[in-house]
N, C-alpha and C positions, 0 to 999 in steps of 0.2 A: 632640550628642556624648555617648557613654556615659560615665558617671561615672568608670569605671576608666581612661579615657584622659585624664582631667583632671589635668594636672600640678600644679595648685594644691592638690589634695587630698593628705593624708598617705598614706604607703605603706599603712598599715593600712586606711584607708578605701577605697582603690582595690582592695586585695585582697578585702575583704568584698563590694564591689559586683560584682567579677568573679566571685567564688565563687557569688554568688546567681544568676548567669545560666548557670552551667555544669550540664550533665547529669552524672549519675553516671559515665557512660562518659568524658566529657571530663575529669572530675576524675582518674579512674584513669590516663588518658593522661599526665597531668603527673607521675606517679610512675614512668614508664617511660623507658627509654633504648634506643637501637639503635645499631648500628655502620653507618656509611656509609663504604664503602671500595671499592676496585677500579675498574673502568672505568666503572661506572654508580653513582655514590655515592647518587643519589636513588632508586634502585630499591627499597630497603626501605620507603620512605615510603608506598607503596600499602598496606602492612599496618597503617598508623596513621592511619585517617581522622579521628580525633578530636584530632589534634595529638600532641605529645610533650613530655616534660620536658627531656631531654638527648639529645645526639647525640655519639657518639664518632666523630669524622671523621678518617679516615686516607686522605687523598685521593691520587689518581694524579698530581696536579700535580707538575711537576718544578722549579717555581720559585714564588716568593711570589705572583706575579700569578695563576698558574693555581690555586694553593691557594685564594686569595681568591675566584676565580670559582666554584670548585666549592662552597665553603662558602656563597656567596651563593645558589647554586641549591638547596642544602639548606634554607636559611632561607626562600626563596620558596615552596618546595613545602610546608613544614610550616605556613606561615602562611596557606595558601589555604583557610581555613575561616571560619565566621561570626564567631568571636571574635578571630581574628588573634593568637593567643598565640604569641610567638616561642620557638624552642628555645634552650637554652644549648648551645653546641658546645664540647666539651672536648678536651684533649690533655694529654700528659705534658710537663713543663717543668722537671724537677728540676735539670738542668744546661744549660738552654736549651730552647726549643720544639723538639719532635721533629718537624721538618718541613723541607722544602727551603729553602735559603738562610739558615736561622736560625743565629745565632751559637751556638757550642758552647763551654761553659765547663768547668772541671775538675769531676770527680765530687764529690758532696756531701762525702764524707769528706775530700777535699782542700780544699774550701771551709771545713770545720771547722778544718783545719790552718792557715788564714790567721789565725785569732783576730782577724778584722777584719769586724765586722758592716757597716761602711760599704761594703766591697767587695761583700758579698752583697746589700745593699739596692740598690746601683747596678746590679748584675747583674740583679736581679729587675725593676728599672725598664726595662732594655733588653728583657727578656723580655716585659714588659707591652706595650710599644710594638709589638713584633713580632707578638705574639698578636692584638692588637686590629686591626692592619693587615690581617690575613687572616681575621678573623672568629671567633677563639677567645675566649671570655669566661670560661672556667673552666680552671684548671690543676689537674691531679691531683698537686699538689706544694704545699709541700715535705714530705719525710719528717721527722717529729718524733720518731721512735723513739729511745730510748736503747739502745745496743748495748754490752754488756759481755762478749760471747762471740764471738770472731773466727771460730769455726767456722761461724757463721751467714752464709750467702752474701749476705745483703742488707746487710751492714755498710757497704758502699760507698755506699748510699743515705742513710746517716745522717750526722749531724754528730759522732758519736762517743759516748763513754761518759758524758759529764758533763752533768747536767741544767741547770746554769747556762750552760755554753757553748751547749748546744742551744737553750735558751730565748732567748738573745741572738740566735742565728742565725735561729731561727724567726720571731722578731719582725721582724728586718730583712728577711727574704724576704717576709713577709706585707705589710709596709708598702710595699716596693718594688713588689710585684705589684698590690696593691689600690689604691694611691695614697691620697690624702686623701679622694677622692670616688669611690665605686665606679662612678659613671657614666662615669668616665674610667679605670676599672681593670678588672682581671681577678680573679675570685673565686679566692682561694687555698684549697686543700683540704689541711688537715693530716692526715697519715696516719702510722701506722696505729693508730687508737684501739682498744685501749690495751695496752701491755706487750708488743708484738709482738717486740721485740728481745731478749727473754730467753725462750728456748724450750727445752723439754725436749730434751736431746741436741744442742742447737745446730741443730736441724732446722726447716725452714720448715713453717708451718701446724700445729705441734704445740701442746700445752698450755703455758701460761705460769705457772709456779709462783711467783707473786708475792703476798705478803701484802697485805691491804687498805691498810695504812699506807704501805708502800713504794710501792705502786701510785700512791698520791696524791702522796706527797712527792717521788718521783723520776720515775716514768714519765709522770705527768700534767703535770709542771711545764712542759715546753716548750709543750704545748697550752694550758695555762692562761695562760701569758705571752702567747701569740699572741692568745688570746681577749680578755684583759684590756687589753693594751697596744696591740694592732693591729687589733682588731675582726674577727678571723678569721671568714670568711663560711661556710666549708664544712668538713666533717670526713668522713673515710672510715673505716669500721670496719676492724678487722683480722680475719684469718681465725682468730684465736687463741681460747683458752679460759681463762677466769679462774674459779677455784674451781668447776669443773665445768660452767660455763655458757659456751656459745659466745657470743662478744660480739655476733655478728650478730643473735642472738635474746634478748639480755639487757636487760631493762628496768632492772636494777640499774645497768648500765654506761651504756647509751645514754640513759637518762632520769634516774634518780636521781642518778647521779654527774655526767654530762655537762651536763645541763640544770639540775637543782636545785642541786647543789653548785657547779658550775663556771660557771653562768650563761651557757651557750652558747645563742644564739637563732637560729643559722643552720640550714643544711640538712645532713642526714646522707645521704651516698651510700654505696652498698655497694661494697666491693671486688668486682672482677669475679667473678660467679657465686658469691659467698660464701653466699647464702641456700641454695644447693644443698647446702652442707656440713651443714646441719641434718638433711637426709635421709641424706647419706652417713655421718654419724656416729651414726645411729640415734636421733636426738632427735625427729624428726618422721616420720610415715608417708608423707607425700606433699609435693609442692611447694606444693599448695594450703594445707595446714596450716602448712608452713614460712613461707609468705608472710604468713599471718595473725599468726603469732608475731613475725616480724621487724617488721611494721608496727606492732603493738601496742607492741613494745619501743622504737620510736622511729626505725626506719630509714625514711627518707623516699623515696629513689629507688633502684630496683633497676638496677644496671649489670652487663654492658653491653647486655643485651637481656632482655625480660620472660619469665621462666619461672615465677616465683611471682606476680608482680604483673600477671597477665593480667586482662583484663576478665572473662572467665568465672570465673576463680578467685575474684576479690574480690566480684563480684556474687552468686555462689552462696554465698559465706561469709556475706554480709549476709542473704541469704534464709534461710539455715539458723540464723541467730541467733548465729553464731560471731564476727561482726564488726559493730561499729556504724559507720554512715557518718560519725559525728563523728571517728572515728580517721583515716579517709581525709581528711576536711576539715582536720584538724590538719596532716597532712603536706603537703597541697596548699597551705595557707597559707604554709608555709615555702618551698616551691618558688617560688610566685608572688612572695613578698616579695623573694626573691633576684633575680628577673627585673626587678621594679620598681626595686630598688636599683641594678642594673646599667644602668638606663635603656634596656632592650631594647625596651620598648613605643614609645619615642620614636625610637630609632635602633638597630635590630638588625643593621645591615649592617657589613661590614668597612670599616675606615677606610682605604680604598684611596688616598686623597689623601696619606697619610702613609707609604706603602710605601717610597719612596725613602729618606726620612730614617730610617725604622725599620730597614731591611735593609742599605742600601748606604752606611752611615756608617762611615768608617775608625775612628772612635772606639770602635766596638763590638769590633773585633778588638784594639784597644789595651787595652780593659778585660779581654778574655779573657786577653791576655798578662799583664796586671797580676795577675789572679787566679792564673794558673799560677805566676808568680814567687813570689807571696806564699804559695802552698800548699806550696812546696818546703821540705823539712826537712833540714838538715845534721845528721845523727845523730852523726857522728864525723869528726874531722879532725885528723890528726897533723902537719899542716903541708903536706900535699901540695897542698891546694887554697888559693887558686885556681891554676889552671894558667897557664903562660905561653903566649901565642899563638906564641911562637918555638919551641915544642916541635917537634922535627923529625919524629918518627914516632909516630903515635897509633893504637892498635888499639882498634876498637870491636867488642865481642864480645857475643853473646847474642841471643836471639830477639826482644827488644824494640828492638834497635838500629837496624833498618832496616825497620820495619813501620809502615805508616800505620794499619792497624786497631788496633794496640795502643797508639795514642795516645788511644783513646776507651774509656770505660767503658760500663756498662749505662745503659739509658734514654736513649740518644743515637740519632740517626738512623743512623749507621754500624752500630751494634749491631742496630738494627731491620732494616736492609737485609739484614744477614747472616742474621738469623733467618728472614726471609721467603724469600730466595733459596735458603737451605739446606733449606727445607721443614720448619722446626722450629717453626711457629706454635703447635703443641700444647704446647710447653714453656713458654709464657707463660700464666699463670693466666687462664682465662676465654676464651681464644682457641683455636678449633679450626682444623684444616686447611681446613675447608670454609667458613670465615668470609668468604671472598671477597677475601682479600688477594692471592692469587696473580696476579690480573690487573694489580695495581698495578705489577708489575715485569716486564711483558711485554717490555720492551726488553732485559732482562738474562737471563731464564731461558728456555730454549728450550721446545719442546713438552713437555708433561708426560710423554709416553711415552719421551722421550729423556733424562729426568733421571736422573743417576747420583749416588747419595748418596756422601758422603765416607767414607773408611775411618778407623778409629781409629788413633792412634799405637800402634806396637808396645809391648805390655806395659801398655796403658792402655785405659780405656773412653772417654777423651776423643777426640773426632773431630778429624781434620785439618780445617783451614779449607777450605771448598769453593771451588774455583778461580773459579767463576762469581761468587760473593759477593765475593771479593777483587778481581776485575776491576771489578766495579761500584763498590766503595768507592774503588778507585784512580782510576777515571774521574771520580768526583764530588768526591773530597777530596784526591787526590794532589797536585794543583797548588797547593793552599792549605795543606797540612799537611806541613811539612818533617819528615822523620824525624830521629832523633837523629844518625844518620850524616850526613845531608845538612846539618843545621844546623852540625855541627862542621866539615865541609868548607868551608862558607861562612865560618865564623868564622876559620878558619886556612887561607887559600888557599895559603900557602907550605909547609904541612906535608904530609907523606905520611900520609893517613888511610886505613887499610885496615879491612876488615870481614870477620868470619867469624861465622856464626850460632852455632856451637858445639854447640847442642842445641835440641830443641824445648821447648815449654812443658810437655809431658807425655810420658810414655813412657820407654823405656830405650834409644833409639838413640844409641850412642856413636860412630858412624862419623864425626861431624863434630868430635870432640874434637881430633884430630891437627892439622887446619888451624888451629883456634883457638889451640892451644898454640904452634904454630910462629910465628904472627904476634905472640902475646904475648911470646915470647922476643926477638923482633927489635925490639919497640917500646920507646919511651922511657916510655910510660905506657899503661895499659889502662883503658878505660871498659867495665866489665862490666855489662850490662843484663839483669837477671833478674826473674822474678816470675810473675804469673798473667795470665789472660785473663778479662775481666769483660764479661758480657753475658747472653744467653739461649741455651739450647740445648746440645746435646751437645758442641760445640766449645769450650766455655768451662770454666774451672776455678773460677769464682766468679760468683755472681749470684743472681737470684731462682730458688729451688728448686735451687740448686747449692751445697750445703753440704759441709763436709769434716770428717773426724775427725782431720785432721792440719793444723796451721797453719803448717808449714814450707814450704819451696820445693817445688813439684810436680816430679814426674819425677826426673831426674838432674841438676837444676840445681845442687844443692849440690856434687855431685861435680865439676862443671865449675868451680865457684868454687875448690875445693881445688886443682885442676890449675893454675888461673891463679896462685894464691898460690905454688905450688911453683916457678914460673918465676923468682921473685925480682923480677919487674918491678913497679914501683910501680903500684898499681891502685885505681881508684875504683869502688865498688859502687853502682850505681843500681838501687834496688828499686822496681818498678812493680807494684802490686797494690791491691786494695781492702781488704786487711787489712794490719796493720803487719808489718814484718820480724820473724821469730822464728827467728833463727839465731845461736847462740852462736859458732860458728866464724867467720862473716862479721864479727860485731861485734868479735871479738878479733883477727882477722888481716888485715883490710883497713885501709889507711891512712886511707881516707875512705869514708864511707857516706852515701848520700843516699836519703831516702824521697820518692818522686816520684808516687805514686798514678797517676791517668789524667788528663792535663792538658788534653786537647782539641786544637783545631786549631793552637794556638800552642805546643804542648808542646815540640817539638824546639828551637825558638828560645829558649824560656825556659831550658831546661837548659843550652844552650850559653852563654847569658849568665852563668849562675851558675858553670859550670865554669871560665870564663876571667875571672871577677872583674868583669864589667860590672854585675852585680847582687849585692848582699850578702844571702844568704838569712836569713830570720827566721821561717820557719814553725815551728809547734809541734805535737807529737803530740797529736791529739784523743782518742787512746786509749792505754792502757798496752800496751806490747809485752811479751808473755809470752815466757819462754825456751822453753817447750814447752807442749803441750796440757794436761799434768797440772796446771799452775798455774791454769787457768781455774776460777772467775772471779778475775781480779786487776785491780783498778782503784783509782784514787786516792781515791775517796770511800768506801772500805770503813769499816765501823763500828769503833769502838774495840775492840781485841783481835782483830780479824780479819786474816787474811792476813799481809802483811809489816809491817803497822802495829801490831805487838803492844805491849801494856803489859808491864811487867816480870815479872809473876807468871804470865802466860799461857804454858802449855807446849804449843806446837804447832810442829812442824817436819817437813820432809821428810827422811827418812833418806838419800835418794839425791840430793838437790839443795838449792839455796837457795830461799827464798821471794821473794827480791828480783827485781823485773822485769828484763828485758833493757834496756829503756829506759822511763823514767817518763813519766807523763802530763805534758804541757806542756813536754817536753824539746825543745830545738832550739838549735843553735850558730850562731855568726856568724863572719865574717872579722875582726871587731873585738872589743873588750872593753868592757864597761859596768860602771860602778861605782855602787853604791847607797849613799845616805847620808841622814842627817837625817830619820828618820821622825817624823812629827807625827800625833797621833791625839787625838780628843776623849776625855776620860776617862770620860764616862758619858752615857747617854741614857735616855729613857723608852721604853716599849714602842711608842709611836706616834711616836717621834722618829727622827732620823738621826744617823749618825756620819760624820765626815769624816776620811779618812786620806790622808796625802801623804808623798812622799819626793822627794829629789833624785836625778836620774839623769844620769850623765855618760858620754859616749863617750870613753874613755881610750885608744883605739887610734888607728891611722893611716888608717882607712878609714871613710867614711860608712856608716851602717847603721841598722837598726831593732832595737829590743828590745821584747819582749812582756812587760810588767810584769804579774805575776799576784798576786792577793790571795787568801789562804786564811785561813779562820777556824775556830777550834776552840772548842766550847762546853766549858768546864772542869768543869762539874758540871750534869747535867741529869736530869730525872725519867724520860726515856726514853733508850735507847742512841742515840748520835749518831755521825756520821762522825768519824774521827780528825782529818781536816781536810777542809774543804768549800770548793771554789772559790767565791769571792764576786764576783769581777770581774776584768777584765783590760783592758789598753790597749796597742795597738801604736803605738810612738813612734819617729819618725825623729829621728836626731841626726847632724849632721855631725861629722867627727872633731874632738875637743876641745870639742864643744858640751855644755852642761848645761841641763837643763830640770827643772821641777817637775811631777810627775804626781800628780794629786789624784783621789781616789775618794770618792763620797758613797754611803753604804750606809744603807738603811732598816733599822731594828731588826727590823721584821716580815719582812724577807728571811730571817731565821733562825728563823722560826716553824716549829713542827712539830705533829704530832697527839699529843694527850695520851692517857693511858690510856683516857679516855672517848671517844676519837676526835673531839675538838674541837681546832680550830686554836688554838694558844696561842703567845704570846711570853713567854718565861720569864725571870724575874729571875736574874741571875748574871753571872759574869766570862767574857769572851770574849777569846781570844788571837788577834791578827792577825799574819800573817806575809806579807812581800812578797819576791818574788824572780823568778827567771828560769824556774823550773819547779816542779812539786810537790815535787821533791827538792833543789832549789837555792834555798833561801829565805834571803835575806841580812839582812833586818831584822825585828824583832819588837816588838810593843807590845800593850797591853791596853785594853779599855774595859769598862764595866759597864752592863748593863741594869738599871734601878733598880726595876722593878715587873713583876709578872706580869699578863697580860691575855688574855682570849679575843678573837679577831679573826675577821673574815670572810675565809675562805681565798682567795677569788678576787680580793680587793682588796689582797693583800699585795705586797711587793716581790719581784723575781725575780733581779735582778743589779745590781751597782753601776754607777752612771753615772760617767764619768771625763772630766776635762778636763786639758789639758797647756798649760803656759805657761812 
């Protein structure tokens, strides 16, 4: 037996033994990726006689069994060489594996709104089982970006604006996906490293104007937490630019920061075709030169296919003296280490014996429903909600009210189906029309020469939904995804529930207004469903590469909202988008407002449960809702003196508006009321100590419910400017009516470390004010503690968020 197949040896020893047996060409192959898709997924394998590092498999299979069979054929074909090195097959999984039969959960921004890492970890555990059962061992998820600009179309992929919240969610996702032992797990890929969520103009793939200190303290925090607390195995670079350097070619970011400062020892994979951007932005004269730059910087695997990391490019670079083979060896070690840790050399095959339990377990849909319920935010309620099931006549109005497609966000299979059937593959970075995806959907799309593209909505550049795509989505998901209309009809079988679309998601067609207003006038209550469409391509209003210079409702939806209010009928506004609601009119004039994101297959049912009081909402805003675009950036963790968190002598104001957000970070209401009391806090701690904070929480209302207790800390005197208040921790707590519990948080002092003037991580002596409450603007209790000494610390070993217990 070759030593590298000896499971008694360490991973390091096995890697070195295998590396010693590999030719240069075989090494380079491990730094490559290809796409396997269409009717013949193994076809590209003929171009890779030396094996391959990774495969992006988007198979034609229509169910889990067929997906597993196709992935098995890919594995068999790539292992048919003398060394038998298995490939890592990857896919997207941010809200569930993007493949047939897989469970679909709410969009990431909705998961952030749950303020419940346990729900996210359980979700990721379900994703892990489903991926392994069909042969996927790497997820290009989760997104750990911090987004403080709702113009950016990828905000829905993030957990929101706050580094502490994102850190907790990133750790939870990574733990659930990778498990305690990677041999039984899937490698999580944190993305997009680094600072991608703050871009110039709110535009995708632009430069990221972030200072070095803020880059580390804020934007790197979720990545660091996942590395330090969950052993994150993989990271994907962003398309961005920091301080004039493209990250894909930056040794300062991918090596000095990521590996030396942050102690990451996993594999770095490229975002699709990102090396090409070095040429496109006039930083390198050719793909060959760009490949050398990226490889030296620390980029290990080029995805989704080799353009820079070709055998010819890298061998010739070595021959010219531009590249040393040791640089290739360094990257290959990381790839092979990942494969050994995953146990692929012992068992590279899909766990087909677990397909039934992984895919056809009713508990999966129940957890999707749980996540959808927990993600729902009650922004406003003047007593209209919950509704009575005895309501006689209910009007459901709006484009989202009777749409299966609009239950789903980006990076889900329905969004992917629409992209492919609509022939908009080129709208996803790194995927061209000729990538071979067209054959995958031969059951739905007719002959190429008969294809008729969709027209735009009148007065808009947004395309109408392609009928072929909607037919396919309806066929696959219609029977398992009740629309809002259908769910309300099922919930209230005795009521007359009527529907009118009212308007489209975009454009200026007002011809449907009259019908909508007529049914609103006749109804006892209106459920108005407005928002955006999240996905890829020209038929969406938000998503990857779909940014906006206006964060309000698209098209004429706000006009429709005004017409509904004018009828005088009590109305509930249900906002569904990947960015928060930014409408002063709606916030001021609707009796009840719900933030609903894109909930997935169980979304209609979840909303009906909430509307009629079968579930008491407790979601919280993971982002601050701006009143209008001119307030951007506005977020809870702004530095002292910035934005709406002014000190007394700072003179800054808008002459034409207020600086106050429309809704604050952490905001969310309930159908019951909670009372906070009896704060207890340790008076002092050392720089390497901990602080315990607790309070009593009582449900003083008449309905069972959950409260999200939030802890914010302010550094009262610091050597560097600090946030006016910093989220330190949170706990989602269930209380029956009349019940009281104690909620306790343990915070490490080094959780409040920051970078000194000398760019060293320090914990600084001084007084810290602690506030507890229901949101960043609704803080009920206050106390103080003191850190008694100043000390330098190792940044990657610090604390990231408070741990909580309830009793």
